[in-house]
ROROTOR-151835 format. One record per residue (C-alpha): x, y, z. Coordinates in steps of 0.5 Angstrom, whole numbers, plus 2048, in hexadecimal, padded with zeros to 3 digits. Layout:
BEGIN
XYZ/...
REM end
This chain:
BEGIN
7B17C77EB/7AE7C17E6/7A87C27E2/7A57BD7E5/7A67BF7EC/7A37C67EA/79D7C37E8/79C7BF7EE/79D7C57F2/7987C97EE/7937C37EF/7947C37F7/7937CB7F7/78C7C97F4/78C7C47FA/78A7BF7F4/78B7B87F4/78E7B57EE/7877B27EB/7847B87ED/7897BC7E9/7897B77E3/7827B87E3/7827BF7E2/7877BF7DD/7837B97D9/7897B47D9/78B7AE7DD/78D7AE7E4/7937A97E2/7957AE7DD/7957B47E1/7997AF7E6/79E7AE7E1/79F7B67DF/7A07B77E7/7A57B27E7/7A97B47E1/7A87AE7DD/7A47B17D8/7A37B87D5/79C7BB7D3/79A7BD7CB/7997C47CA/7917C37CB/7927BF7D2/7977C57D4/7927CA7D2/78C7C67D6/7917C67DC/7937CE7DC/78B7CF7DC/7897CB7E2/78F7CD7E6/78F7D47E4/7977D37E2/79B7D97E0/7A07D77DB/7A57DD7DC/7A47DB7E4/7A57D37E2/7AB7D57DD/7AF7D87E3/7AD7D27E8/7AE7CC7E3/7B57CA7E1/7B87CC7DA/7B97C57D9/7B27C37DA/7AF7C97D6/7B37C67D0/7AF7C07D1/7A97C47CF/7AC7C87CA/7A67C57C5/7A17C97C8/7A17D07C5/7A07D47CB/7A67D17CF/7AA7D17C9/7A97D97C9/7AB7D97D0/7B17D57CF/7B37D97CA/7B37DF7CE/7B67DC7D4/7BC7DA7CF/7BC7E17CD/7BC7E47D4/7C27DF7D6/7C67E07D0/7C67E87D2/7C77E67D9/7CD7E27D7/7D07E67D2/7D07EC7D7/7D47E87DC/7D97E67D7/7DA7ED7D4/7DA7F07DC/7E07EA7DD/7E37EC7D6/7E37F47D9/7E67F27E0/7EB7ED7DC/7EE7F37D8/7EE7F87DE/7F17F27E2/7F67F17DD/7F87F87DB/7F97FA7E3/7FD7F47E4/8017F67DE/8027FD7E0/8057FA7E7/80A7F67E3/80C7FB7DE/8137FE7E0/8117FC7E7/8197FB7E8/81C8007E4/8238027E5/8248097E6/82A80D7E7/82A8127ED/82E8187EF/82F81A7F6/8318217F8/8328247FF/83382B802/83682C809/83283280A/82F839808/83483E805/833845807/83484B802/83C84C800/83E845803/8428417FE/83F83A7FC/845837800/84383A807/84183480A/847830808/84B83480E/84782F813/84C829811/85282D812/85682B818/85783281B/857831823/85E82E823/86183481E/85D839822/861837828/867838825/86683E821/861843824/85F84681E/85B84081C/856841821/85284581D/85183F818/85083B81E/84A83F820/84883F818/848838818/84483781F/83F83C81C/83E838815/83D832819/83783581D/834837816/834830814/82E82E811/82F82880C/82A828806/82A822800/8278227F9/82681B7F5/82581C7EE/8258177E8/82881D7E4/82F81E7E4/8308267E7/8378267E6/83C8257EC/83982B7F0/8348307EF/8318367F3/82A8377F5/82883E7F7/82383F7FD/820845800/825845806/82B843802/82D83D7FE/82F8367FE/8358337FB/83482C7F9/83A8277F7/8398207F4/83A81B7F9/8388147F6/8358117F0/83280A7EF/82D8067EB/8278047EF/8218007ED/81B8047ED/8148017EF/80E8037EB/80A8087EE/8048047EB/8057FE7EF/7FF8007F3/7FB7FE7ED/7FD7F77EF/7F77F67F4/7F17F87EF/7F47F47EA/7F37EE7EE/7EC7F07F0/7EB7F17E9/7EE7EA7E7/7EA7E77EC/7E37EB7EA/7E47E87E3/7E57E17E5/7DF7E27E9/7DB7E57E3/7DD7DF7DF/7DB7DA7E4/7D47DD7E5/7D37DD7DD/7D57D67DC/7D27D37E2/7CB7D77E0/7CC7D37D9/
REM end
């Protein structure tokens, strides 16, 4: 509020009329009226009189009266001290918000940068497939029999019936497994298992765009950037 309004409220709190308050402060009523309407500001002597009769706490007054109004009373020693302390406090307050804004800005920029670095990196992938688990003593090509056309041959030559039975057995054992690797493991490789082994063969290799695993940082990055803008707004708005 304005200094004049503050004086008026203090007078009304005492339930004094302007003439009564002016008499107690030993000033003219017209001068008190100018003080309350903001047309004039008191000297240090008059200020001290008003402080005494109204029992004014300058610290409380500094919190309620606008900074621009206090600047007009800077010639008064007591007010000057309060103004300097208030300005120091405000500078610390603004500096704190600016530092917070810079920290959030760096966090947001860093997080956003991490989401963009290598977000679409070309990576070659090698795809291997295994038809099923090979038992001890079985050749690596044991599952190849499932692709042979033995039905017609077995009907012509009965000695191939055992092969047909073998083919049916391998078909029932089909349990495909696949491995995708960014490292070339050769055209084929064997992986040992407790129950046997798997024979993997290369079926495809291609270059794919790999999405960065850090893309989840995009949300906090935006939050940090928004927070930094809020801190800057508060600091400049306060100033």
